[in-house]
N, C-alpha and C positions, 0 to 999 in steps of 0.2 A: 750406430751412435758410438761406439765405442773407437772403430777407426776414425770417424771425424777429431775425436776427443784428442786423439794419440796426434793427428795431422798438427792441432793445434797446438800441442805441448811441444813439439819437436819446434816449430816456425817459433814459438813464443822463446825458447830456448836459444835457438839460433841468433835471436834479435838479441838477447841478453849477452851471450856471447859478444856478439860484435858490437854490440856500445863498451861492452868491459874493454875491447883493444883500442877504443878511441881514449883519446885527452878527454880531460873533464868538459863537460857544455852544461849551457843554462837547462832550465827545466822545460822550458817550451821548445828548444830547440832537439832534446832529445827526446820528448813524448813525439816531434815531429818525423825525426829518423827513423822512431821505432815502429810509429805507422806507416811509415812508406816502407820500411825494409818488408813489415808483416804483409802489407799488401803485395807485394813482391813476390811473395812467396808463397800466399795461399792463392794468389790468381791461376795458377795453373791448374792447381785441386780444383778451384772452382770450373774452369772451363775444360777439363778433361774427366769430373767426377760427376760435378752438379747438374750441369748443362745436361748430359745425358739421361742422368735421372730424371731430371723433369721432364724432358722427352716422353720416356719411358711410361713418366706417370701421366702425361697429357693422352699418349696414345690407349692407354691402359681404360683411363675416363671415355674415349670416344668408344675402345671396342664395346665398353658396358653399354654403352646408351645404344648401339647398334645390335647388340643382343637384345637389349630391352624393348626394342623397336620389333625386330622380328621374332619376341616371343607375340607382343601386343598381335602384331599382325597375324601370326599362325593361330593364336586364339580366335580372333575375329573368322577366320575363314574357316574353322572349326564348326563355331557356330553357327556361319553361315550355313552350314552344310547341314549341320542337325535339323535349322529350322527347315531348310528345303526338303529334307526327307520326312519330316513331322507333316510337313503341308501335303506333300503327294499321298501317304500313308491318309490324310483326312479325306483330300479329294477322289482318290480311287479305294482305297480299300472301306472307308466310312461309308460311301453311297454305294458299294455292294453288300457290304452289311445289312446296312439298314434296309434295300431289298430283300435280303435274304430273311431278316428277319420278319418283314412284311407277307412275304410270301407262305413260311412258314405258320405264322400265324391264319391267314387266310386256309392253306391246307386243312389246317385241324379243325379250323370251325367247318367243316365241309365234311368232316367224317360220321358217317352214319350211324345210327344210332345204336344197331348190332353190332360194331365192329367191337373185338376182343380187347379186354383190359389191356393185355398184353402189348397192343398193338396202343392204346392211347399212351400207354407208359412208354414206347418207342418213339412217337412223336413230342411227347414232353420230354424226353432228354433231348432229343436233337432243336428244343428251341432253348434249352437250356445250354446248349453247349454253343448254339448262336449268340446265345447273351455274354458267355463268358468270354467269347472270342471277342467280341466286342468292347468289353472290358480291358481286357489286354491289351488290343490294342487304341484304347484311351489312354490305358496306361504308360505305355510305351508312347506316345507321341508327349505326353506331360512329361516323361524322362529326359527325350530328346529335346523337347523346347516348350514350356509352357505357357499357353497363349497368355495365362492371367499375367505373367510377368510382363508383357505389353502393354495390357491395357487398365491393369489394376495396381502394379508397382510390388515391390518385396516383398512388404508386410502382408498382403493379404494372398501373395503366393506362398509364403513360408507356413501362412497357417492354414492355407489349404494343403501344401505338402505334407505337412505332419499328420494332418487328420486321415489322410490317404494312408499313410505310414500304420496311423493307432488302428485303421480297420482291419490291417490286414494283420499287425504282431498284437492281437490283443492280452499277448503274454507280456508284454512293455507298458513303460508310462511315459507317455510323450507330455512336454508341455513347452510353452512358447510364450516369452513375455518379451512386449517391448514399449517403449517410454512415450507410446500415445500417438508419435509422427509418423505420418503416412506421407511424408516428405517423398517426392519422386525423383530418382537419384538417374545419372548418365545410365545408358543404356550396357556400357562396358562394365560399371561400378556395379549396377542388381546383376547381371549376369555372373560376373565374378564372387558376388556375395552368397547367391544361388548356388549355382557349384560347387562353392568351398561347402558347404552347408550338407549338399548331398553326398559330396566325395565325404566327408566326414560323419553323417550317419552311415553311410553304406559300412565304412570302415569299422564302426562301433556296432553294428547289426552281425557282422561278417567275424569279427575277431574280438571285439570287447566281453561279451559273454555279460551285457549291461543290463539292472534291471529296470531304470529309470535312466531318461536322457531327456535333458533341458536345453534351450535356445532363448538367446537373448539378444535383442538387435537393439541398439538404442543411439541416439545422436546428439554429439556435442557440437560444439561450436567449432570445430577443425574437421572433424572426422565421423562417421561411422563405422560403429563396432560390433560386432558380430562374435556372440560367444556360444560354442557348443560342450557342452557336460556331460560325463555320462559317468557313473558308480562300477564303471568297469573293470578287466583284470589289471589295467594299463600297459605301460610298455617302457623302454628306454630309450628317449628319444634321439639321444648319441647315439646308438646303437643302429637308430631306423638310419640316419642321416649318413654314417658310416656305408648302409648298406643301398644307399638312394639309386645305384646305378643297377641294383637289381631288379626283378620284375616287382618283386612283394613291398618296393619301397616308391613305387612310382607315385602312387596316391597321395603321399604327402609333399612330394617333389612339385607336381603338379598344383596343389593347392599355393605352395609356397613360390613358384615361378606366376602364376596366375595373379596373386594379389602383389607382388614384389613390381611384376608389370605396369601397375598403376601406382607405382611411388608407395604404396603401402606395405605393411607391415605382418606376419602372422608370428604368431607366438604361441609354443607347444609346453604346457606343462602337464608332465603324466611321471609314472612310476608305477613301477610294478606292485600288482597287489591295491594301488592308489586311485584309480581314475584317469580320466583322461579330461585336458580341458584347453581345447582349442579359440584361439582367440584372432580373428582377421581385423585387420584397423585400415582405413583406406580414406585417406584427405579426400574431402569434398569442399567444394567453395561454399 
């Protein structure tokens, strides 16, 4: 802007200097000559400076659109792969574990009455381990790709997910609030909201030292908004963005890229000792 102001000042000064050297003219003729000379002086600047800048800006926009397209494509591929792995776990490991549970139960029912208490406890511990393995596989499948998301939508899925976390972490208080809308969104939007909530909660559980975590989901006329709040130790968002290329910053960066790839916006409000609030907003039709 300063450079442009200097160019205009020099051009206008040159016009005034040229007009001062000419004999007195009528106001209309002087204005015409002023405009013509000024146009001639600024035309080289326009063609040498502003056209390249315009082309650079257009190329930057195209590059930004390409990056956004590639980001969405990459996220789609990753989600498809997670879905495939979850399906394979269900089809292979799920059936095997179910058969193992049945056989352990059948074997336990055939134990003779005179068997020692130690052996009974051994069979009981084996049965318990099989059930734990079943729960772990089911939890892993839910982390990879919750089936509820495809069948019931984001509201029921978040309710289920927070209930599961509450069962695992009874030392924390989880709450979920929504404005009563069970509207379904596009698959991309729903998975983006779920992954953002998942990553935000993982960060809160691992780093925040929070006692209470709240999740809010609401739909307005133009967008769907997801807010995750905790009362933990908080952090400096600016410092986290400066460290975004390091491994410890990839979570926030991934959330931001996922939301922005859908033309949305991610806002992080936090400070050391003040907790954290993460707001994801995605436009919907």
